[in-house]
C-alpha positions in Angstrom: 11.9 37.9 4.5 13.0 35.1 2.1 12.0 35.3 -1.5 9.7 32.6 -3.1 11.2 29.5 -4.7 6.8 24.7 25.8 3.8 23.1 25.2 4.0 19.9 27.3 2.5 16.9 25.5 2.2 13.6 27.2 1.7 10.8 24.8 2.7 7.7 26.7 -0.7 6.1 26.7 -0.1 2.5 25.6 3.5 3.0 24.7 5.4 2.5 28.0 5.2 -1.2 27.7 7.0 -4.2 26.2 10.7 -4.7 25.7 12.0 -3.4 22.5 14.7 -5.0 20.4 18.2 -3.6 20.4 19.1 -1.7 17.3 21.7 0.4 15.6 25.1 0.6 17.4 23.6 -0.3 20.8 25.6 -3.1 22.4 23.9 -6.2 23.5 23.7 -7.2 27.2 21.1 -8.3 29.6 17.7 -6.8 28.6 15.3 -5.4 31.2 11.7 -5.0 29.9 10.0 -1.8 30.9 6.7 -3.4 31.4 3.5 -2.8 33.4 3.1 0.9 32.8 -0.4 2.2 33.3 -2.0 5.7 32.9 -3.9 7.0 35.9 -7.1 9.2 35.6 -4.9 12.3 36.3 -2.7 11.5 33.3 0.4 10.4 35.3 1.9 7.0 34.9 2.3 4.2 37.5 4.0 0.9 37.0 3.2 -2.5 38.5 6.8 -3.6 38.0 10.0 -1.5 38.4 10.3 0.9 35.5 13.2 3.3 34.6 11.0 5.6 32.5 8.5 7.9 34.2 7.5 10.3 31.5 8.0 11.3 27.9 6.8 14.6 26.5 7.8 17.3 24.0 9.3 20.6 24.7 9.5 22.5 21.4 11.6 20.4 19.1 13.0 18.1 21.8 11.7 14.8 23.1 12.1 15.0 26.9 12.8 11.7 28.6 12.4 11.5 32.4 13.8 8.6 34.4 13.0 7.5 37.9 15.1 8.7 40.9 18.2 6.7 41.8 18.5 5.1 38.4 21.8 3.8 37.1 21.2 4.8 33.4 24.4 6.1 31.7 23.0 6.8 28.3 19.7 7.2 26.4 19.4 6.3 22.7 16.7 7.1 20.3 16.4 4.6 17.4 14.4 5.6 14.3 11.9 3.4 12.5 14.6 2.0 10.2 16.6 0.7 13.1 19.3 3.4 13.0 20.6 5.5 15.9 19.0 8.9 15.5 19.9 10.6 18.8 22.1 9.8 21.8 22.6 11.5 25.1 24.9 10.7 28.0 23.7 11.2 31.6 25.7 12.4 34.6 25.1 10.9 38.0 21.9 12.1 39.6 20.4 13.5 36.3 16.9 12.3 35.7 15.9 14.3 32.6 17.4 14.3 29.2 16.4 16.1 26.0 16.7 14.4 22.6 16.2 17.0 19.7 14.1 15.5 16.9 13.8 18.6 14.8 16.2 21.3 13.7 15.6 24.2 11.4 17.7 27.3 10.7 15.4 29.9 9.0 17.3 31.9 6.4 20.2 29.4 6.2 18.3 26.5 4.5 19.5 23.8 6.8 17.0 21.5 8.6 16.6 18.1 10.0 13.4 16.2 10.7 12.7 12.8 12.3 11.3 10.0 10.1 7.6 9.7 11.0 6.8 6.4 12.7 7.6 4.3 15.7 10.8 5.1 17.5 12.5 3.1 20.2 13.9 4.8 23.4 16.6 2.7 25.0 18.1 3.5 28.4 21.5 1.9 28.9 22.5 1.0 32.4 25.7 -1.1 32.4 24.8 -4.4 30.9 21.1 -3.8 31.2 18.9 -2.2 28.6 15.5 -0.7 29.3 13.4 0.1 26.2 10.0 1.6 25.3 8.5 2.8 22.0 7.1 6.2 21.1 5.1 7.1 18.0 6.4 10.2 16.3 3.6 10.9 13.8 2.2 14.3 13.1 -1.3 14.7 11.5 -2.0 18.1 10.0 -5.2 19.7 8.7 -6.2 23.2 7.6 -9.0 24.2 9.9 -9.6 27.8 9.0 -8.7 30.5 6.5 -9.4 34.2 7.1 -8.3 37.6 6.1 -5.0 38.8 7.5 -5.6 42.0 9.5 -2.4 42.5 11.3 -0.3 43.9 8.4 1.3 47.3 8.0 0.3 48.1 4.4 -2.8 48.2 2.2 -1.5 45.1 0.3 -1.7 43.1 3.5 -5.5 43.3 3.4 -5.2 40.9 0.4 -3.3 38.3 2.3 -4.8 35.3 4.1 -4.0 33.7 7.5 -4.2 29.9 7.4 -4.8 28.0 10.7 -3.3 24.5 10.8 -4.1 21.9 13.5 -1.8 19.0 14.5 -3.8 16.1 15.9 -0.9 13.7 15.7 1.7 12.7 18.3 4.7 14.8 17.4 5.7 18.3 16.3 6.6 19.5 12.8 6.4 22.8 10.9 4.8 24.6 8.0 7.1 26.4 5.6 5.1 27.7 2.7 1.6 28.9 1.8 0.8 29.1 -2.0 -2.2 29.6 -4.2 -3.8 28.4 -7.4 -6.5 30.2 -9.3 -6.5 33.4 -7.2 -7.4 36.8 -8.7 -3.8 37.9 -8.3 -1.9 36.1 -11.0 1.5 36.8 -9.4 0.4 34.9 -6.3 -0.4 31.7 -8.1 2.6 29.4 -7.6 3.3 25.9 -6.5 4.5 25.1 -3.0 8.3 25.3 -2.9 10.4 22.2 -2.3 12.6 23.7 0.5 11.4 23.0 4.1 14.5 24.6 5.4 13.7 28.0 3.8 10.3 29.2 5.1 8.5 31.5 2.7 6.2 33.1 5.1 5.2 36.6 6.2 4.4 35.1 9.6 5.8 33.5 11.7 9.5 33.6 11.0 11.1 32.4 14.3 11.9 28.7 14.6 10.0 28.2 17.8 6.9 29.8 16.3 7.1 27.9 13.1 6.7 24.6 15.0 3.2 23.2 15.5 3.1 20.9 18.5 1.0 17.9 19.0 -2.6 18.9 20.0 -1.9 22.5 19.0 -3.0 25.0 16.3 -0.8 27.5 14.6 -1.5 30.4 12.2 0.6 31.0 9.1 0.6 33.9 6.6 2.1 33.4 3.1 4.4 36.0 1.6 2.0 36.8 -1.3 -1.4 38.5 -1.5 -3.9 36.3 -3.4 -6.7 39.0 -3.2 -4.7 41.9 -4.6 -7.0 43.1 -7.3 -6.5 45.1 -10.5 -8.9 47.7 -11.9 -9.1 45.7 -15.1 -10.6 42.6 -13.4 -12.5 44.1 -10.5 -15.1 46.8 -10.1 -14.0 47.5 -6.6 -15.2 46.1 -3.3 -18.8 45.5 -4.2 -19.4 41.9 -3.2 -17.6 40.0 -5.9 -16.7 36.4 -5.0 -13.5 34.5 -6.0 -12.9 30.8 -5.6 -9.3 29.4 -5.5 -7.1 26.9 -3.8 -4.8 27.3 -0.8 -1.8 24.9 -0.6 0.3 24.5 2.5 3.8 23.0 2.5 4.8 20.9 5.5 8.2 19.6 6.7 7.0 16.0 6.5 6.5 16.3 2.8 2.7 16.5 2.7 0.9 19.4 0.9 -2.3 20.4 2.6 -5.0 21.9 0.3 -8.1 23.8 1.0 -10.7 25.3 -1.4 -11.7 28.8 -0.4 -14.4 31.2 -1.4 -13.6 34.9 -0.8 -16.2 37.7 -1.1 -14.8 41.2 -1.0 -16.4 44.1 0.8 -15.6 47.2 2.8 -13.5 50.1 1.7 -11.2 50.1 -1.4 -7.6 50.4 -0.3 -5.1 51.6 -3.0 -2.1 49.2 -3.2 0.4 50.7 -5.6 0.5 52.0 -9.1 -1.6 50.7 -12.0 -4.9 50.7 -10.1 -4.1 47.7 -7.9 -6.1 47.6 -4.7 -7.3 45.5 -1.9 -10.6 45.5 0.1 -10.7 46.2 3.9 -13.1 43.3 4.5 -12.9 39.8 3.1 -15.5 37.2 3.9 -13.7 33.8 3.6 -15.1 30.3 3.8 -13.0 27.2 3.3 -13.2 23.4 2.8 -10.2 21.2 3.3 -9.5 18.5 0.8 
């Protein structure tokens, strides 16, 4: 563990329409608008005029672009909100699906890459013709729940919290740190680290599990135990209540905060020398800020 310092999501509604401008290093030729796309009641898309795009969705960290059968597209470009070429993929004859990675993280190595949030342009190049559409890559995260962590292996783990984060936006991202301020465990009170490429979490640790897809929720457990109590400051597990703040670091640069109120109960669990202990039951309420 580092020290401190394919859910399919269709999101084409309203975006498979209008010709986009050419950008980046894309050559200019005749331009074919990808217009007339409409969403059916079943969620599929139909077009009133010929369209090269049939579907866009995410598979993990990749934007999956599906083209119609018998197309003549040779290459697909993804242009970022600043007009720069972000991703490019060549297509062999007969291939109708291409993946464009928009995220890359290497836990433990510190390297990562994240798309710029905002409107991106997808351009399909077919000889001298260009087909384009836009897609909004904009995550929206919120802490929805904080609870006691009950899946640990040691008494100290009873003092940890599991934080649930929901993504109501249109693109995936990840959480890399959970920190605390004002908790009863002084050692756990630190600021969120500034390294999205080095996740400081007890759980999860694998890249795929770190990601939080559009429309999904994910649970995260920080590496420290904010409700690890000392005999000097606690009389045991007799209903004492503590109020403090949970901060969550996200790869898009936002820090989510939630005020929590924790009431201790249950059995006292010894957690090391010096009288440190945790309680087998924590009642937690939270309010996101």
